[in-house]
C-alpha positions in Angstrom: 25.4 -0.6 -19.3 23.5 1.6 -16.8 24.6 1.7 -13.1 21.9 -0.2 -11.2 23.2 1.1 -7.9 21.9 4.6 -8.7 18.2 3.3 -8.8 16.5 3.5 -5.4 15.1 0.2 -4.3 11.3 -0.1 -4.6 9.3 -1.1 -1.6 8.5 -4.7 -1.3 5.3 -5.9 -3.1 2.3 -5.7 -0.9 3.7 -3.2 1.7 1.1 -0.5 0.8 -1.7 -3.0 1.6 0.0 -4.0 4.8 0.3 -0.3 5.8 -3.4 0.3 5.1 -4.3 -2.8 7.1 -2.2 -1.8 10.0 -3.7 1.7 10.0 -7.3 0.6 9.8 -6.9 -2.1 12.4 -5.4 0.3 14.9 -8.0 2.9 14.2 -10.8 0.4 14.8 -9.1 -1.0 18.0 -8.7 2.6 19.3 -12.4 3.3 18.7 -13.2 0.2 20.8 -10.9 1.3 23.6 -12.6 4.8 23.5 -16.1 3.2 23.8 -14.8 1.0 26.6 -13.3 3.9 28.5 -16.3 6.2 28.1 -19.3 3.9 28.3 -18.6 0.3 29.2 -16.2 0.5 32.1 -18.0 3.3 34.0 -21.3 1.3 33.8 -19.5 -1.8 35.2 -18.1 0.5 38.0 -21.6 1.5 39.0 -22.8 -2.1 38.9 -19.9 -3.3 41.0 -20.5 -0.5 43.6 -23.8 -2.3 44.4 -22.1 -5.7 44.9 -20.5 -4.8 48.3 -18.0 -7.7 47.9 -14.3 -7.6 47.1 -13.4 -7.7 43.5 -10.7 -9.8 41.8 -7.4 -7.9 41.4 -7.6 -8.1 37.6 -11.1 -6.5 37.7 -9.8 -3.8 40.0 -6.9 -3.1 37.6 -9.3 -2.8 34.6 -11.6 -0.5 36.6 -8.7 2.0 37.0 -9.2 5.0 34.9 -5.8 4.6 33.1 -6.6 1.1 31.7 -8.2 2.2 28.4 -5.3 4.7 28.0 -2.9 1.8 27.9 -4.9 0.3 25.0 -5.0 3.6 23.2 -1.3 4.1 23.6 -0.6 0.6 22.2 -2.9 1.5 19.2 -1.2 4.9 18.7 2.2 3.2 18.5 0.7 0.6 16.2 -0.8 3.3 14.0 2.6 5.0 13.7 4.0 1.7 12.4 1.9 2.3 9.2 4.4 5.1 8.4 7.7 3.4 9.1 10.0 1.6 6.6 8.5 -1.8 5.5 11.0 -3.8 7.5 9.2 -2.6 10.7 5.7 -3.5 9.6 5.8 -6.6 11.7 5.7 -4.4 14.8 2.4 -2.9 13.7 0.9 -6.4 13.4 2.4 -7.4 16.8 0.9 -4.3 18.5 -2.5 -5.0 16.9 -2.3 -8.5 18.4 -1.4 -7.1 21.8 -4.2 -4.6 21.7 -6.8 -7.3 20.7 -5.5 -9.6 23.5 -5.8 -6.8 26.0 -9.4 -6.3 24.9 -10.1 -10.0 25.5 -8.5 -9.8 29.0 -10.5 -6.7 29.7 -13.8 -8.4 28.9 -12.9 -11.4 31.0 -11.9 -9.2 33.9 -15.1 -7.2 33.8 -17.2 -10.3 33.8 -15.1 -12.3 36.4 -17.1 -11.1 39.5 -20.4 -11.9 37.8 -19.2 -15.4 36.9 -17.9 -15.8 40.5 -21.2 -14.8 41.9 -23.1 -17.1 39.6 -20.8 -20.0 40.6 -21.6 -19.4 44.3 -25.3 -19.6 43.7 -26.5 -23.1 44.5 -29.6 -24.9 43.5 
């Protein structure tokens, strides 16, 4: 009878598809963060400069130059998870979720002053 301990274990079924999914998801999210950092956030900065009023703290935090870098770093770490052993693939999915939630919070923070101004306009 052959010694089965000498055979290396095969990766779990579906781990290759999970790796590709993690890699593609993080590349797509990183592209969105790049567009936000280069185009969207600077245009909101210019628009808010004309407001003359104080901005919510979350909006000020998003307008900082380092905010898109945080999202890019999360996606870089998540992309690296596509190349780790299969038992760590959950971390790649968790980081993709964190990056997507950060994008939602970023959008809400950018529009918060506009919604506040619209709420203060009476009939």
